[in-house]
C-alpha positions in Angstrom: 0.0 0.0 0.0 1.1 3.5 -0.7 1.2 5.8 2.3 -0.6 9.0 2.0 1.1 12.3 2.1 2.5 13.3 5.6 1.8 16.7 7.0 5.0 18.5 8.2 5.1 18.8 12.0 6.0 22.5 11.8 2.7 23.1 9.8 0.6 21.6 12.6 2.3 23.6 15.3 2.2 26.9 13.6 -1.3 28.0 14.9 -0.3 27.1 18.5 2.9 29.2 18.2 1.0 32.1 16.8 -1.5 32.0 19.7 1.3 31.9 22.3 3.1 34.7 20.5 0.0 36.8 20.4 -0.7 36.1 24.1 2.9 37.3 25.0 2.5 40.5 23.0 -0.7 41.3 24.6 0.7 40.7 28.1 3.7 42.9 27.2 1.5 45.7 25.9 -0.6 45.5 29.0 2.4 45.6 31.3 3.8 48.7 29.4 0.4 50.4 29.8 0.4 49.7 33.6 4.0 50.9 33.9 3.1 54.1 31.9 0.0 54.7 34.1 2.0 54.3 37.4 4.7 56.6 36.0 2.2 59.2 35.1 0.5 58.9 38.5 3.7 59.4 40.3 4.6 62.3 38.2 1.1 64.0 38.9 1.8 63.3 42.7 5.2 64.9 42.5 3.8 68.0 40.8 1.1 68.2 43.4 3.7 67.9 46.2 5.9 70.6 44.8 2.9 73.0 44.4 1.8 72.3 48.0 5.4 72.7 49.2 5.6 76.0 47.5 2.4 77.1 49.1 3.7 76.1 52.5 7.0 78.0 52.1 4.9 81.1 51.0 2.7 80.7 54.1 5.7 80.4 56.4 7.3 83.4 54.7 4.2 85.4 55.4 4.3 84.5 59.0 8.0 85.4 59.3 7.3 88.9 57.6 4.5 89.5 60.0 6.5 88.6 63.0 9.4 90.9 61.8 6.9 93.7 61.3 5.6 93.2 64.9 9.2 93.5 66.2 9.8 96.7 64.6 6.4 98.1 65.8 7.2 97.1 69.4 10.7 98.6 69.2 9.1 101.8 67.9 6.6 101.8 70.9 9.5 101.2 73.3 11.4 104.2 71.9 8.2 106.4 72.3 7.8 105.1 75.9 11.3 106.0 76.8 10.9 109.6 75.3 7.9 110.1 77.5 9.2 108.4 80.7 6.4 105.9 80.8 6.0 102.3 79.7 3.8 101.0 76.8 1.2 99.2 79.0 0.5 102.3 81.1 -0.1 104.3 77.9 -2.5 101.7 76.6 -4.9 102.3 79.7 -5.5 105.9 80.4 -5.5 106.7 84.2 -8.0 108.8 86.0 -6.7 112.4 86.5 -5.4 113.1 90.0 -7.1 115.9 92.1 -4.8 118.6 93.5 -5.0 120.0 96.8 -6.8 123.0 95.6 -9.5 120.9 94.0 -8.5 121.7 90.5 -7.6 119.0 87.8 -4.2 119.1 86.1 -4.0 120.1 82.6 -4.3 117.1 80.2 -1.2 115.6 78.6 -0.6 117.4 75.3 1.4 114.7 73.8 -0.5 113.1 70.9 0.9 109.7 70.0 -0.4 107.7 67.1 -2.3 104.6 67.8 -0.3 101.5 66.8 -2.0 98.3 65.7 0.5 95.8 67.1 -1.6 92.7 66.3 -1.0 91.2 62.8 -4.1 90.7 60.7 -3.3 87.1 60.0 -2.5 85.9 63.5 -4.8 85.5 66.4 -2.9 86.1 69.6 -5.6 84.6 71.9 -6.2 81.6 69.6 -5.3 78.2 71.2 -5.1 74.9 69.4 -6.3 71.6 70.8 -3.6 69.2 71.8 -4.6 66.9 68.9 -4.4 69.7 66.3 -1.1 70.9 67.8 0.4 67.4 67.5 -0.9 66.9 63.9 0.6 70.3 63.0 4.0 69.1 64.1 3.8 66.2 61.7 2.9 68.4 58.8 0.5 67.3 55.9 0.9 63.7 55.0 0.6 64.1 51.2 -0.3 66.6 48.6 -4.1 65.9 48.9 -4.1 66.0 52.7 -6.7 68.9 52.9 -7.3 68.1 56.7 -3.5 68.4 57.3 -3.1 71.7 55.5 -6.1 73.1 57.4 -4.5 72.2 60.7 -1.3 73.6 59.6 -2.9 77.0 58.7 -4.6 77.2 62.2 -1.3 76.4 63.8 0.5 79.2 61.8 -2.2 81.6 63.0 -1.7 80.7 66.6 1.3 82.6 68.0 2.2 80.0 70.7 2.7 77.3 68.1 3.7 79.1 65.0 7.3 79.6 66.2 7.8 75.9 66.6 6.2 75.0 63.4 8.4 77.4 61.5 11.6 76.3 63.4 10.6 72.7 62.7 10.2 73.3 59.0 13.5 75.2 58.9 15.4 72.4 60.5 13.7 69.6 58.5 14.7 71.5 55.3 18.3 71.9 56.4 18.5 68.2 57.3 17.1 67.2 53.9 20.1 68.8 52.2 22.0 65.9 53.6 19.3 63.4 52.3 18.0 62.9 55.8 14.3 62.6 55.8 12.2 61.9 58.9 9.8 59.4 57.0 12.8 57.1 56.7 13.6 57.0 60.4 10.8 55.5 62.5 11.6 55.8 66.2 11.7 53.4 69.1 8.8 54.2 71.5 9.5 55.6 74.9 7.0 55.6 77.9 4.8 58.5 78.3 6.1 59.1 81.9 9.6 59.6 80.5 8.3 62.3 78.3 6.7 64.0 81.3 9.8 63.8 83.4 11.8 65.3 80.5 9.2 68.1 80.4 9.8 68.7 84.1 13.5 69.2 83.4 15.0 65.7 83.9 18.1 65.1 81.7 21.0 62.7 81.4 21.3 58.9 80.7 18.0 58.2 82.3 16.4 59.9 79.4 18.2 57.9 76.7 15.0 56.0 75.6 13.6 59.4 74.5 16.3 59.5 71.7 14.5 56.8 69.8 16.4 57.2 66.6 19.9 55.5 66.8 21.1 55.6 63.3 24.8 56.2 63.7 25.2 57.4 60.1 22.6 60.1 60.6 23.9 61.1 64.0 27.5 61.4 62.6 26.3 63.5 59.6 24.4 65.9 61.8 27.3 66.0 64.4 29.6 67.1 61.5 27.1 69.6 60.3 26.6 71.1 63.7 30.4 71.7 63.8 30.9 73.1 60.3 27.7 75.1 59.6 26.9 77.9 62.0 23.6 78.5 60.4 22.5 74.9 60.9 23.8 75.1 64.5 21.9 78.3 65.3 18.7 76.8 63.8 19.1 73.5 65.8 19.6 75.4 69.1 16.5 77.5 68.3 14.4 74.5 67.4 15.4 72.6 70.4 14.6 75.4 72.7 11.2 75.9 71.3 10.4 72.2 71.3 11.4 72.0 75.0 9.2 74.9 75.8 6.1 73.6 74.0 6.6 70.2 75.4 6.7 71.6 78.9 3.2 73.3 78.2 1.4 70.2 77.0 3.0 67.2 78.7 1.2 67.4 82.0 -2.3 67.6 80.5 -1.7 65.4 77.5 -2.8 61.7 77.6 -0.4 58.8 77.1 -1.9 58.5 73.7 -1.3 62.1 72.9 2.4 61.8 73.9 2.8 58.6 71.8 1.4 60.5 68.8 3.8 63.5 69.5 6.7 61.1 69.7 5.9 59.9 66.3 5.7 63.2 64.5 8.3 64.5 62.1 9.2 67.3 64.6 9.8 64.9 67.5 12.0 62.7 65.3 14.1 65.8 64.4 14.3 66.4 68.2 15.5 62.9 68.9 18.3 63.2 66.3 19.5 66.6 67.4 19.1 65.6 71.1 21.5 62.8 70.6 23.9 65.1 68.7 23.8 67.6 71.6 24.3 65.0 74.3 20.9 65.6 75.9 20.5 61.9 76.6 23.9 61.3 78.0 
């Protein structure tokens, strides 16, 4: 018998190979589309962060400008007080005229001094933040779309008692970022709330070591060298530590353990832990 014609093996396998090839192409295209979408999303997020960061710097600049204007006005008032021989608070509240022994009133003071508006328009000197808002402000907004965080930060910048610390913290975090040191990369070890309270009351030394919850030696060494070589950084660090200590003393006694735990986890407190170790606060 004669055998019929045989079909080449490659011919039978061709449709299968084509299907596999097509599937691979589809998967590759889909992966490329996903990667492109992720990159575009990250680029949009970065643009939003840059915009929010610019707004934050503008806001902080406005607060600094307002504070410097206040200082100039206070100095002017002090000079006026020296010329008249009285202090500023006495001028603010007019006293009742004294009655002479003859029953006649003295002549009114002829000095006509201008009324100075010492309170900035954008700051509310009597405004006070809740402990929760104060702590959240020290952590700064979490991301570009953190509307709640930016709202809390704006309230903090309008409160004179917290604005100084927020500005000092922003300054020191910016300076530390120049050495590629970012607080989000340095999660701290937790310390007992009672230890924070003792520190707020003035306790220092090795007993407070647990408060320095960031122990990254590379970071500590970088900041130690920066402290020695950069006078601007050194002054900013000292200023920041003083303000942090002052504000901690205000809230530590009334804050709950949960409040102090949240405070210790803020970006501001992390900067305090690093600089405290550099300054030997926990030794």
